[in-house]
KEVO-258540 format. One record per residue (C-alpha): chain; x, y, z. Coordinates in Angstrom, 3 decimals, m for minus. Layout:
! residues N
REC   keza          x          y          z
REC      A          X          Y          Z
...
This chain:
! residues 437
REC   keza          x          y          z
REC      A    m11.890    m14.930     m3.249
REC      A    m13.806    m12.111     m5.162
REC      A    m15.735    m10.449     m2.220
REC      A    m18.690     m8.381     m3.965
REC      A    m20.479     m5.859     m1.931
REC      A    m22.574     m3.229     m3.369
REC      A    m21.923      0.074     m1.742
REC      A    m24.769      2.163     m1.957
REC      A    m24.558      6.318     m1.576
REC      A    m25.690      5.937      1.985
REC      A    m22.572      3.511      3.315
REC      A    m21.042      6.036      5.245
REC      A    m24.511      5.964      7.586
REC      A    m24.550      2.296      8.049
REC      A    m20.917      2.538      9.695
REC      A    m20.967      1.176     13.302
REC      A    m18.574      2.180     15.891
REC      A    m17.765     m0.824     17.945
REC      A    m16.658     m1.140     21.330
REC      A    m16.234     m4.774     22.535
REC      A    m16.720     m5.679     26.333
REC      A    m12.793     m6.115     26.584
REC      A    m12.307     m2.733     24.949
REC      A    m11.454     m3.178     21.385
REC      A    m12.641     m0.964     18.928
REC      A    m13.665     m1.330     15.467
REC      A    m15.694      0.134     12.469
REC      A    m18.073     m2.481     11.145
REC      A    m20.695     m2.373      8.116
REC      A    m22.933     m5.273      8.351
REC      A    m23.765     m6.524      5.062
REC      A    m25.613     m9.924      4.030
REC      A    m25.363     m9.678      0.351
REC      A    m22.991    m12.469      0.304
REC      A    m22.059    m14.738      3.199
REC      A    m18.111    m13.610      2.957
REC      A    m16.523    m11.638      6.323
REC      A    m13.519     m9.185      5.487
REC      A    m11.469     m7.437      8.176
REC      A     m8.635     m4.870      7.561
REC      A     m6.417     m4.251     10.560
REC      A     m3.210     m2.131     11.829
REC      A     m1.432     m1.231     14.668
REC      A      1.167      1.230     14.678
REC      A      4.898      0.980     14.389
REC      A      5.999     m0.280     11.244
REC      A      9.177     m0.631      9.692
REC      A      9.836      2.792     11.115
REC      A     10.419      0.652     14.124
REC      A     13.014     m2.001     12.910
REC      A     16.462     m1.842     14.765
REC      A     19.047      0.860     14.170
REC      A     21.371     m1.171     11.298
REC      A     18.805     m3.608     10.965
REC      A     16.404     m2.351      8.227
REC      A     13.968     m5.404      7.314
REC      A     13.190     m6.928     10.816
REC      A      9.233     m6.059     10.644
REC      A      9.171     m7.201      6.974
REC      A     10.553    m10.460      7.752
REC      A      7.977    m10.800     10.869
REC      A      5.500     m9.968      8.422
REC      A      6.539    m12.913      6.073
REC      A      6.855    m15.319      8.817
REC      A      4.321    m14.707     11.855
REC      A      2.016    m17.166      9.753
REC      A      4.548    m19.361      8.800
REC      A      3.379    m21.608     11.980
REC      A      1.958    m21.115     15.288
REC      A     m0.013    m22.520     18.325
REC      A     m0.087    m26.401     17.759
REC      A      0.390    m25.995     14.056
REC      A      3.860    m25.998     11.920
REC      A      3.891    m24.334      8.934
REC      A      2.696    m26.541      6.906
REC      A     m0.409    m27.799      8.577
REC      A     m1.217    m24.036      9.286
REC      A     m1.385    m23.332      5.512
REC      A     m3.340    m26.314      5.104
REC      A     m5.759    m25.184      7.181
REC      A     m6.389    m22.037      5.390
REC      A     m6.322    m23.664      2.078
REC      A     m9.250    m26.196      3.113
REC      A    m11.288    m23.501      4.263
REC      A    m10.483    m20.459      1.759
REC      A     m9.245    m18.438      4.513
REC      A     m7.425    m15.557      3.089
REC      A     m4.842    m14.561      5.694
REC      A     m1.942    m11.576      5.173
REC      A      0.595     m9.513      6.748
REC      A      2.198     m6.547      5.573
REC      A      4.263     m3.785      6.851
REC      A      4.288     m0.109      5.770
REC      A      6.334      2.591      7.183
REC      A      4.284      3.309     10.015
REC      A      2.107      0.391     10.551
REC      A      2.043     m3.536     11.023
REC      A     m0.937     m4.652      9.092
REC      A     m3.109     m7.641      8.408
REC      A     m6.176     m8.802      6.291
REC      A     m8.409    m11.597      7.004
REC      A    m11.436    m12.814      4.517
REC      A    m13.369    m15.986      4.631
REC      A    m17.047    m17.600      3.979
REC      A    m18.830    m16.563      7.137
REC      A    m19.416    m20.110      8.192
REC      A    m15.672    m20.610      8.362
REC      A    m15.283    m17.459     10.437
REC      A    m14.505    m19.102     13.887
REC      A    m11.408    m21.147     12.067
REC      A    m10.139    m18.008     10.432
REC      A    m10.072    m15.712     13.627
REC      A     m8.587    m18.191     15.575
REC      A     m5.393    m18.636     13.045
REC      A     m5.068    m15.336     13.411
REC      A     m5.116    m15.362     17.231
REC      A     m2.379    m17.865     17.158
REC      A     m0.188    m16.008     14.680
REC      A     m0.297    m12.820     16.862
REC      A      0.054    m14.367     20.045
REC      A      2.389    m17.670     19.630
REC      A      4.361    m17.352     16.077
REC      A      6.745    m20.239     16.019
REC      A      9.711    m18.753     14.115
REC      A     11.129    m21.950     13.537
REC      A     14.643    m21.827     12.307
REC      A     14.222    m24.005      9.335
REC      A     11.022    m21.495      8.156
REC      A     13.133    m18.255      9.107
REC      A     16.112    m19.269      6.613
REC      A     13.521    m20.697      3.987
REC      A     12.010    m17.017      4.200
REC      A     15.374    m15.383      4.954
REC      A     16.526    m16.979      1.336
REC      A     13.719    m15.983     m0.589
REC      A     14.220    m11.952      0.826
REC      A     17.306    m12.166     m0.337
REC      A     16.838    m13.528     m3.584
REC      A     14.174    m10.470     m4.309
REC      A     16.547     m8.130     m3.435
REC      A     19.197     m9.614     m5.574
REC      A     17.010     m8.982     m8.496
REC      A     16.170     m5.383     m6.867
REC      A     19.877     m4.356     m7.739
REC      A     19.165     m4.863    m11.702
REC      A     15.816     m3.163    m11.265
REC      A     15.686      0.105    m12.444
REC      A     12.290      0.856    m10.820
REC      A     13.711     m0.360     m7.647
REC      A     17.095      1.397     m7.644
REC      A     15.122      4.653     m8.305
REC      A     12.512      4.475     m5.521
REC      A     15.069      3.252     m3.071
REC      A     17.670      6.210     m4.091
REC      A     15.044      8.605     m4.052
REC      A     13.654      7.721     m0.438
REC      A     17.306      8.090      0.397
REC      A     17.656     11.425     m0.941
REC      A     14.295     12.640      0.383
REC      A     14.847     11.287      3.653
REC      A     18.319     10.792      4.559
REC      A     19.163      8.257      7.434
REC      A     15.861      9.170      8.826
REC      A     13.816      5.615      9.266
REC      A     11.639      6.654      6.031
REC      A     14.825      6.805      4.069
REC      A     15.317      3.091      4.883
REC      A     13.996      0.186      2.630
REC      A     11.432     m1.837      4.349
REC      A     12.442     m4.393      2.989
REC      A     16.015     m4.629      4.277
REC      A     19.499     m4.677      2.399
REC      A     21.545     m7.479      1.305
REC      A     23.496     m6.493      4.170
REC      A     20.957     m6.069      7.082
REC      A     19.089     m9.098      6.314
REC      A     21.598    m11.731      6.931
REC      A     22.082    m10.322     10.336
REC      A     18.566    m10.515     11.164
REC      A     17.711    m12.796     14.267
REC      A     14.984    m14.479     15.567
REC      A     15.243    m12.846     19.078
REC      A     15.147     m9.532     16.783
REC      A     11.788    m10.757     15.221
REC      A     10.497    m11.467     18.448
REC      A     11.425     m8.444     20.160
REC      A      9.631     m6.697     17.692
REC      A      6.518     m8.573     18.014
REC      A      6.620     m7.715     21.628
REC      A      6.736     m4.100     21.117
REC      A      4.620     m3.381     18.102
REC      A      2.134     m6.283     17.968
REC      A     m0.136     m4.714     21.084
REC      A     m3.619     m3.422     21.442
REC      A     m2.737      0.196     22.095
REC      A     m2.455      1.758     18.375
REC      A     m5.258     m1.412     17.088
REC      A     m7.275      0.063     14.393
REC      A     m9.947     m2.111     13.014
REC      A    m12.160     m2.676      9.910
REC      A    m14.841     m5.048      9.141
REC      A    m17.841     m5.599      6.631
REC      A    m19.699     m8.572      5.751
REC      A    m22.435    m10.940      6.967
REC      A    m22.008    m11.121     10.643
REC      A    m23.829     m9.372     13.547
REC      A    m22.412     m7.091     16.152
REC      A    m23.049     m9.472     19.019
REC      A    m20.866    m12.228     16.881
REC      A    m18.071    m10.004     15.421
REC      A    m17.702     m8.731     19.539
REC      A    m16.883    m11.960     20.812
REC      A    m14.343    m12.838     17.706
REC      A    m12.528     m9.495     18.395
REC      A    m12.328    m10.426     21.722
REC      A    m10.988    m13.331     21.505
REC      A     m8.319    m12.617     18.658
REC      A     m6.749     m9.720     20.154
REC      A     m7.383     m9.681     23.581
REC      A     m4.590    m11.533     24.783
REC      A     m2.150     m8.976     22.940
REC      A     m0.342     m6.835     25.435
REC      A     m1.806     m3.715     26.443
REC      A      0.976     m1.245     25.639
REC      A      3.656     m0.803     23.179
REC      A      6.972      0.069     23.350
REC      A      7.960      2.321     20.415
REC      A     11.223      4.022     19.411
REC      A      9.854      7.624     18.894
REC      A     10.010      8.496     15.107
REC      A     10.957     12.522     14.793
REC      A      8.708     14.502     12.794
REC      A     10.819     15.662      9.122
REC      A     10.229     17.430      5.953
REC      A     11.439     15.814      2.652
REC      A     14.521     17.248      1.359
REC      A     13.244     20.453     m0.734
REC      A     14.383     20.218     m4.329
REC      A     16.236     20.719     m6.587
REC      A     18.273     17.522     m6.765
REC      A     19.485     15.217     m9.713
REC      A     20.848     11.826     m9.894
REC      A     21.796      9.464    m12.335
REC      A     22.496      6.001    m11.722
REC      A     23.887      3.701    m14.720
REC      A     22.545      0.675    m15.361
REC      A     22.373     m1.297    m18.801
REC      A     18.734     m1.749    m19.072
REC      A     16.624     m1.171    m22.597
REC      A     14.457      1.495    m20.701
REC      A     15.363      4.145    m18.572
REC      A     13.398      4.990    m15.365
REC      A     12.712      8.857    m13.715
REC      A     11.489      8.514    m10.483
REC      A     10.708     12.364     m9.703
REC      A      9.126     14.102     m6.467
REC      A      9.855     16.583     m3.560
REC      A      7.941     17.718     m0.401
REC      A      4.078     16.943     m0.114
REC      A      1.405     17.750      2.003
REC      A      0.264     15.900      5.630
REC      A     m3.060     14.249      5.691
REC      A     m4.306     16.202      8.566
REC      A     m3.022     19.932      6.775
REC      A     m5.420     22.045      5.938
REC      A     m4.573     22.424      2.522
REC      A     m4.417     18.667      1.802
REC      A     m7.708     18.653     m0.135
REC      A     m6.967     21.343     m2.311
REC      A     m3.531     19.673     m2.871
REC      A     m5.113     16.480     m3.488
REC      A     m7.457     17.802     m5.814
REC      A     m4.812     19.889     m7.631
REC      A     m2.528     16.889     m8.138
REC      A     m5.077     14.745    m10.107
REC      A     m4.604     17.546    m12.507
REC      A     m0.978     17.232    m12.557
REC      A     m0.407     13.438    m12.519
REC      A     m3.816     11.716    m11.696
REC      A     m4.216      9.449    m14.843
REC      A     m5.049      9.896    m18.479
REC      A     m6.573     13.004    m18.494
REC      A     m3.687     15.082    m16.612
REC      A     m1.606     17.337    m17.826
REC      A      1.593     14.996    m17.825
REC      A      0.053     12.573    m19.379
REC      A     m1.215     14.721    m22.381
REC      A      2.468     16.426    m22.353
REC      A      4.865     13.849    m21.539
REC      A      2.672     10.820    m24.041
REC      A      0.246     12.281    m25.745
REC      A      2.028     15.554    m27.087
REC      A      5.743     14.295    m27.091
REC      A      5.113     10.716    m26.951
REC      A      8.357     10.592    m24.613
REC      A      6.536      7.730    m22.537
REC      A      3.920      5.152    m22.459
REC      A      2.599      6.369    m18.720
REC      A      3.635      9.055    m16.217
REC      A      1.720      9.874    m13.352
REC      A      2.379     11.353     m9.808
REC      A      0.458     11.215     m6.799
REC      A      0.694     12.201     m2.925
REC      A      1.914      9.610     m0.562
REC      A      1.771     10.549      3.360
REC      A      3.087      8.976      6.408
REC      A      2.702      9.874     10.054
REC      A      5.492     11.793      9.949
REC      A      6.086     13.316      6.523
REC      A      4.417     13.488      3.561
REC      A      5.667     13.394     m0.514
REC      A      4.594     13.749     m3.983
REC      A      6.137     11.131     m6.284
REC      A      5.990     10.399     m9.544
REC      A      7.860      7.879    m12.108
REC      A      8.024      7.246    m15.904
REC      A      9.690      4.942    m18.565
REC      A     11.626      6.369    m21.327
REC      A     14.404      5.526    m23.779
REC      A     17.815      6.713    m22.550
REC      A     18.438      8.905    m25.321
REC      A     15.244     10.802    m24.406
REC      A     15.541     11.056    m20.516
REC      A     16.807     14.532    m20.454
REC      A     13.932     15.473    m22.763
REC      A     11.291     13.388    m20.490
REC      A     12.691     15.180    m17.414
REC      A     12.556     18.782    m19.013
REC      A      9.415     18.145    m20.212
REC      A      8.028     17.311    m16.685
REC      A      9.845     20.165    m15.043
REC      A      7.827     22.511    m17.125
REC      A      4.584     21.124    m16.673
REC      A      5.384     21.527    m12.521
REC      A      6.852     24.872    m13.119
REC      A      3.570     26.195    m15.165
REC      A      0.941     24.678    m12.740
REC      A      2.755     25.860     m9.814
REC      A      3.133     29.630    m11.323
REC      A     m0.673     29.822    m12.720
REC      A     m2.517     27.122    m10.944
REC      A     m5.025     24.763    m12.855
REC      A     m7.736     26.279    m14.799
REC      A    m11.235     26.866    m13.729
REC      A    m12.584     23.909    m16.195
REC      A     m9.557     21.431    m15.006
REC      A    m10.815     21.867    m11.397
REC      A    m14.462     21.800    m12.139
REC      A    m13.605     18.097    m13.837
REC      A    m11.258     17.124    m11.559
REC      A    m13.938     17.891     m8.765
REC      A    m16.802     15.644    m10.730
REC      A    m13.787     12.687    m11.371
REC      A    m12.661     12.091     m7.989
REC      A    m16.434     12.659     m6.091
REC      A    m17.989      9.821     m8.693
REC      A    m14.524      7.575     m8.465
REC      A    m14.676      7.241     m4.764
REC      A    m17.695      5.080     m4.189
REC      A    m16.909      3.217     m7.693
REC      A    m13.784      2.348     m5.766
REC      A    m15.580      0.835     m2.622
REC      A    m17.212     m1.894     m4.701
REC      A    m16.392     m4.904     m2.806
REC      A    m16.269     m5.931      1.391
REC      A    m12.394     m5.823      0.897
REC      A    m11.924     m2.583     m0.773
REC      A    m14.200     m0.709      1.464
REC      A    m12.750     m2.470      4.903
REC      A     m9.388     m1.184      3.549
REC      A    m10.829      2.309      3.046
REC      A    m12.274      2.288      6.741
REC      A     m9.095      1.107      7.800
REC      A     m7.083      4.001      6.224
REC      A     m9.575      6.573      7.339
REC      A     m8.800      5.564     10.839
REC      A     m5.088      5.398     10.612
REC      A     m5.225      8.783      8.839
REC      A     m7.742     10.026     11.915
REC      A    m10.543     10.833     10.315
REC      A    m13.956     10.836     11.357
REC      A    m16.069      8.017     10.609
REC      A    m18.548     10.033      8.749
REC      A    m15.644     10.971      6.441
REC      A    m17.224      8.740      3.675
REC      A    m20.110     10.775      4.173
REC      A    m18.583     14.159      4.083
REC      A    m16.135     13.564      1.650
REC      A    m17.623     14.824     m1.492
REC      A    m18.833     17.827     m0.114
REC      A    m15.005     18.584      0.926
REC      A    m13.900     18.019     m2.979
REC      A    m16.565     20.277     m3.858
REC      A    m15.693     23.246     m1.509
REC      A    m11.860     23.879     m2.712
REC      A    m12.067     26.832     m4.503
REC      A     m9.424     27.728     m7.463
REC      A     m7.572     30.365     m5.234
REC      A     m6.721     27.163     m2.475
REC      A     m5.842     25.147     m5.563
REC      A     m3.395     27.583     m6.918
REC      A     m1.962     27.879     m3.260
REC      A     m1.472     24.768     m2.923
REC      A     m0.054     23.838     m6.321
REC      A      2.564     26.899     m5.423
REC      A      3.200     25.288     m2.066
REC      A      3.999     21.625     m3.848
REC      A      5.544     22.568     m6.846
REC      A      7.293     25.944     m6.868
REC      A     11.107     24.595     m6.004
REC      A     10.827     22.193     m8.661
REC      A     11.860     18.449     m8.204
REC      A     13.960     16.064     m6.999
REC      A     14.883     13.353     m9.780
REC      A     16.556     10.215     m9.629
REC      A     17.207      8.789    m13.264
REC      A     18.013      5.359    m13.901
REC      A     19.402      3.630    m16.952
REC      A     22.028      3.553    m19.638
REC      A     24.252      6.845    m20.251
REC      A     22.358      8.643    m23.132
REC      A     25.573      8.363    m25.610
REC      A     25.803      4.563    m25.348
REC      A     22.059      3.999    m25.424
REC      A     20.229      2.376    m28.239
REC      A     17.115      3.154    m29.525
REC      A     14.423      1.174    m28.093
REC      A     10.910      1.246    m28.103
REC      A      9.025      2.644    m25.330
REC      A      6.896      0.487    m23.248
REC      A      4.988      0.114    m20.239
REC      A      6.438      0.420    m16.478
REC      A      4.403     m0.329    m13.547
REC      A      4.951      2.153    m10.664
REC      A      6.160      1.684     m7.432
REC      A      3.250      1.436     m4.515
REC      A      3.941      3.862     m2.024
């Protein structure tokens, strides 16, 4: 369901901070342009709260929490969603359990009620659990022959070792069969609470009506979480290079290293200079690796930040007999920008792009709600959207050079997955989608 919401330049000034009579807080933008409502929410915990030795519990909860709840079994629950064109989805990141709800405004009462029962009375019926478990195991088996999946998983293992961030959020072929209904109910009781709840709502609803729905939906959750502490960690420092043999037509290269956390004073400078290095078709990596050398169809990198650590991470796909050359080209670009920083022209062009692209990226109610939720998760102020472009503009060439040196002076962690170069047949280069982080 497309939810179009024009976002004027003064959008930030229209963000309201609601506190309901029951004490539920939310950021809210009221807009009657179209009769739709979008809500995004998150609860602190995520996959980092999976029990030791059982990665994938939070992910299984996310997949099963809407498979029947309250008085409805799985089939009836989804029939209610389909009949009213209600979109309800759950997911888990390393630090947060997340939910998304989208509906026509006339269906808001039923939509919020279905969400309420999912959170407070999920069934976890054994038949549904085994059906979802089978699907998850099928996906994990496919990942064993996916070079992108193998490279991403190994990269995080190298970067974080036995820290929770080094575990796969979706679990493993060994862990998923051992996850019990009791494990999932315990996760729900510990993580799905009001204590760290963040909510963003955008659409055609007034504040008073929204407050009533939020209190009814979230008010019955436990007040306090019971979380296992997660330690601060810096990703393993480069250099380190690993190769995983896999007989596939295209070799995948995943590369990266320690990043800059969201609350770090160098973050905005790092964000801008990283765009110069690997942020799309105008970046140094794209020009050098694809356009000048013809080594890959696409190459990019991005900053990824969690509550207790941060990374820069990138990926590309190439022929096996050119993988070494590709890694060398990326390493050379990394070294040059670490030593010399960006040019003044590159900095100006990056600022212009980043300022213009932000509001263009918030052109629907769902996207705006997602951004407002992320700003809360990142502990930013409610006027951040209004202040952001000035913060981008304020990055100086000296700050950009310092951030580049800090990010890339040590070089790269690289994981290469594919055929050994001497046995590789020549294959055409094709697009490889990047792993979401």
